[in-house]
N, C-alpha and C positions, 0 to 999 in steps of 0.2 A: 317593296321595290317593284315587284311584278304588277301590282295594282296601279302603281304610279305610272308605269309605261302604258298600261291599258287606258288609263284616264287621258294621258297625253295624246294617244292615237285617236281617241274618241273626240276630244275637244279641238284637235288641230285644225280640221276644216272650218269650224266655226270661228276660231281665233284668226285664221288666215283671212277669212271673208271680212271679219270686223276690222282687221288691220288695213285691208285694201280700201274699205269704205272710209275709214278715218283719213287715209292718205288723200283720197279724192276730195273729201270735204275740206281738208287743210289747204289743198292747192286752190280750190275755188274760193275759199275764205280769204286767202292771202291775195288772190287776184282782185277781189272786190275791194279789199282794204286799200290796195295800191291804186286802184282806179279812183276811189273816193278820197284818197289822201287822208286816211284815218288810221288810228292805232288803238289797239285794245290794251288792257292793263298789262298783260304778259309782254306785249311788244315794248311798252314803256319801261318795264323792269329790265329787260335785256338791253334796251338802248342806253339806259343809265349805266349799266355795267360796262358797256362798250366804251363809255367815256372814261372809265376808271382803270381798265385793265386792257392789256394786249396779250395775245397768245404768243408763246415762245416754245421752243423744243423742250424746255424744262418746266412747262406749265405757264401760268399767266404772270405778267409783270405789271407793276403799277405805272400808270401814265403820269406825265408831269402834272396834269390836273389833279390826280389823286394825291400826289406828293404835296401839292399846294394845300389841298383841302385838309389833309392830315395834320398840318401845322395849326389849323384853327380849332382843333378839339383836344382838350386836355384829357377827357374821359369819354368813352362811348358806352352807354348803358343800354342793355338789351333785355327786355322782359319777355316771358313766355318763349324762351329760347328753344324749347322742345318742338315748337311749331315752325321754326325757321326752315327755309329750303336752301338749296345750294346757291342759287342766284343771290338771295339775301345775304347769305354767309360771305360770299365773295365780295359783295359790295361793302359790307362792314369791315372786313379785313383790309380791303383796298384803301379805306380812309383812316385806318388805324395807324399806329406808329410801329407796327410789328417789324417793318423792313429795316428800321434803325435800332432794333433791339429793345424797344420799349413795349411792354404789354399793357396797353391802356384800355382794354376791353373788359367790361364787367357784365357777365351774363347771369340771368336768374331763370331757372326752369325746373321742370319735373318731368322726366321721361314718361312716367305713368299717366300723365295728363295730355299726352300727344293725341290730337283728334283731327288733324288736318292733312292726313295722307292724300286726300282727294285733291288737294291743291299743291301736291309735291313737297309737303313738309318732310323733313328727314330727321327723325328722332335719334339716329345714330350719331349725328353731329354732337349731341350732348352726351350720349351714352358712352361712346368710345373714341370718336375721332378728335374731340377737343384735346384729349390727352396725347394723341398721336401727333396732331398738327402743332400744338403748343405745349411742348413737354414741361415747361416751367410753370404751367397754369396752376394756380392754387384753388383747390376744390373745398368748398365749405358746405356742411350739412346743417339744416335748421330743424332739429328734431322736436322742438316744443310745439304742442298743439294747443292753441289758445281758443279754438272755436268750439270743440266738442267736449262733452262731459267725459269724465274719467272712465265710466263703464263702457261707453261707446269706443273710446280710444283703445282700451284693453281688448275689447272684442275684435276690433279691426286688426290689431297686432297679431292676435292668435289666428284669425281667419286667413290673413294673407300669408302668414308663416306656413300654415298647413297647405294652402292651395298651391303655393309656389313649389313645395316639396312634391306634391302629386304631379304637377305639370312637368317638373324637372325629371322625375322618374319616367314619365311618358316619353319625353323627348329623347332621353338616353336610350330608351328601348326601341323607339320607332325610327329615330334619325341619329344614330350613334356617331356618324362621320361628320356631321355638320356643325357640331359645337353650339347648337342653339341653346342648350341649358346654361352655358357660360354667359350668353347674352342676357338671358332671363335673370340669372343671379345678379349680374351687374346692375340691371335696371331696378331690382328690388332689394338690393343690399342695404338701402337706407329706409326701408318701409317702416321700421319700428319707430313709433312716436311716443313722446313723453307728455302725459297730461299735466297741466299746470295746477297749482294748488287751489286756485279760485274755482276750479271745476271738479274738485275732489268729490267722489261718490255721486256724481250727477249723471243723468241720462240713463237709458236702458235700451236693451235690444230684445225684441220678442220675435221668435221664429215659430211659425205655424206650418203645419203640414196638411196639404189638401189631397 
C-alpha cells in the first residue's frame, strides 16, 4: 500500500498534464467537427443511442422510437459479447423486449477473449453484470473443443488450472480487500474443456528452456 501511494504521487503530475492535454484536444476537435458539420464514429454511436433512450432520475428509459423498433425483432443475436461497450449494450437493450418482460436477447462470448479495452469494451458486462441486470438470464457453457487435439486440450486444462491458482494466491496476498480473486475465478470457472473423440490422442506440446 505504501508503494502504491508513492507511485500515485510520482505519476500524478504526468497524469494531470496528459488529462489537460486531452481536454484541450477534445475541445478543439469538437469545434472543428461542428464547423465542418461532420461526425466521427463515436458521435454516430451516441447519436443513435440518443434516439433510443432518454435520461430519467432512475436511469434511462426507452423512447417511443425504441418501443416501435422492438416490435420488429423477435430475437436479437449478439456475437463476441465480451467486446461490447456500454453504449452498444444500452442500444441493444433499448430495442429488446425487456421492458415488457420478454428476454429476447441471445449473447455469445468468452470473457477470456476480450481484447478491445482500447475502444471501451467492458468484459464485466458478460462476466458479472448480465446476471445482475437480467436475473432470469440462462447461462450455457459449451465445453467441447472440436478444434484442438486431445493432448493440447489436456495440457491447456492443466496449465490454466495451475496459473489461475498462482494468480489467485497473489491477489489474495497483495490486494486482500478488493475481491479481485473472485473476479478471476468467475472468468475462468469454465476454462476446462473436453476433447472430442475424433481428436483422441492427437497433437502435442513441447516446452523448451533457453
